[in-house]
N, C-alpha and C positions, 0 to 999 in steps of 0.2 A: 418745406411742404409745397405740394403741387398746387397749381392754381385751382384746379378743379376741386381739390380737397379743401382748400381755404374756402371757396365759394359755398361748399356744402356746410362746412363749420358755421360760417356766417348766417346761412339760412336756418340752420337747426338753433342756433342761439336766439335768434329773432323770433322764431315761432314758438320757442318754449315757454309755456305758461309761467307767469311771474308777476310781480307787482305792476309792471307797466301794464300788462294785459287786463288785469282787475281794474286798474284806474281808468283805462279807455272804455271799458264795458260800463262801468259806473256813470261816467260823465255822459256816454252816448244815450244810455238809458233815461238818465235824469234830465238832461238838457238839450238832447237832439244830436244831430249828425255834426254840425257845425263845431260844437262843443269837443266831440270826439276827435274831429280833424285837427282842431288847434291843439288838443293834447297831444296828438301824434306828432305834431310839428315841433312841440317843446321836447319830446323824447328824442326826436332826431338831432335837434340841436344839441342836446346834452351829450350825445354820442361824439359830437364834434370836440367837446372839451375832453372827453376821456381819450380820444385819439391824440390830441394835442400834448395833454400832460404825459402820456404813455411814450410819445416819441422823445420828449425832453428828458424822460428818466425820472420824473417827479413821482410818479405812481410807485417806483421801486424804493424811493427814499421814505415814502409814507409807509410802506408795507414793512420796512425795516424799524419805524419808530413806533413802539407799541403805544404810547400816549396819544400820538397824533392820529394812528389808525383807529383807536378807540373812540376818540372824539368824532371822526367822520362816521364810524358805525353807530354811535349813539345819536347823532343829529339825523342820520338817515332812519333809524328805528323810530326815533320820536316823531317825525314827520310823517311816517307811514301810519302810525298809530293815531295820530291827530286826525288825518283825513278820513281814516277808518272809522273812528268814533263819531265823526261828523256825519258820515254816510249812514250809520246805524240810527244815530239820534234823530236824524231829519228825514229818514225814509218815509215815503208815503206813496200811495196808489192812485191819485187822481190824475186824470188827463189834463186837466185845466192847467195844474203846475208845469207839467212837460212843456205844454204849448208856449205859455207865457214866458218861461225862462229861456226857451229857445229863440224867442224874439228878441231878447234882450241880454244875450250873453255877452260877456266882455272877453274878446280873444286873449288879452293878455293874462287874465286870470287862469285860463286853462293852459296857455303856452308854460306859464310859470309851474303850474302844477305838474305838468308832464316833464318839464325840465327838471325840476327839483327831486321828483320821484326817481328818476333814473340817475340823476348826478349824484345823489346822496346814498346810492345802493353800493356798499363796499364789494358786493359779490360782482358788480360790473365792473368795479375798478380792478379787482383781481383778474378777471377774465381777460381784460384788455391787457394788463401787465404781462400774463402768461403768454398771450398770444403774440404780443408784439415783440417780445423777448426772441421769438423764433422768426420774426420777420427782419429785425433790424440787426445787422452784423457789420463786419469789416468789409464785406463785399461791395464794390462800387454799384450804386443804384438801388441798395436795398432800402435806403431811406425814401426815395421817390416811389418804389413799389409799395411800400408800408403805408405811404400817405394816400396813394390811390386806393388801397384796400380799405382804409379807414374811411375815405368818401364812400366806397361801396356799401359798407356796413351802416353808415349814417342814413343813406339814401334807402337801403332795405328796411330800417326801422320805420322810416316815415311811411313808405309804400305799403307795408304790412299792417302797421296799426291803423292807417288811413283805411285800408280794405275792411279791417275789423269793424271800425266805426261805421261805414257804409253799410256792410251787411247786416249789423245789429240794429240799424235804424231804417231798413227796407221795409216795404209794405209786407212782404213774405214774413218777416220776423216781428214787426212792430206791434200788430195787434195782440199776438201772443205775449210779447214781452211786456207790454202795458198792463195786461190782466195781472201780471206776477210782479209788478214794478215794485212794490214795497218789499217783497221777499228777496228779490233780486239786489235791491238796494242794500238790504240787511247782510245778505250773503257777501256781497262785494266788500262791504265795510268789514264784515268778520274776516274776510280773506286778507284785506290790508292790515288789519290788527295782528293778525297771525303772522305775517310776513315781517312786521316791524317787531313784534315779540321774539321771533326766532333769531333776528338779527342782534336783538339786545342781549339775549342770554347765551348766544353762540359764543363759544371760546375761540 
């Protein structure tokens, strides 16, 4: 695969709406810009884990072990459903809640949310498996190139989701979004529940 094609594939996969995007939107609206940025950092860190086990071939072994793959799938589904339900049940539309939580956020909490949301998504695992099977071969230097490409994907995730968090907490969007905060919280929660349920029932 050519370098430009790989760069485009990476960009498209990062920008495609999914559970990570919904989680970034939810945390940014609920708890402010810093919460969204820390969540983006967690997602980026999880990409590093995907790259590591893909290069080591662990993802291939997992995909060939039905029981182990099912465990990963159900863990991921359960986590998405959990944070989705939490978002729906705690949704509110008060400005005071947003401002207070934005001042007292715990970075580790949001880093771990982003990290686990991405790490426990088996679709992401299979994406990296299929992609890196094309990058890593008997040719000399293929491993080094795959490592650099993995770094590119991780950085791209951090930049894209950081930009999403910045955009949705900017003054241009903030006043409008806060008016719809409760509905958006519920919509994001339902979206996460939907992603989790789809992963749980998908064969």
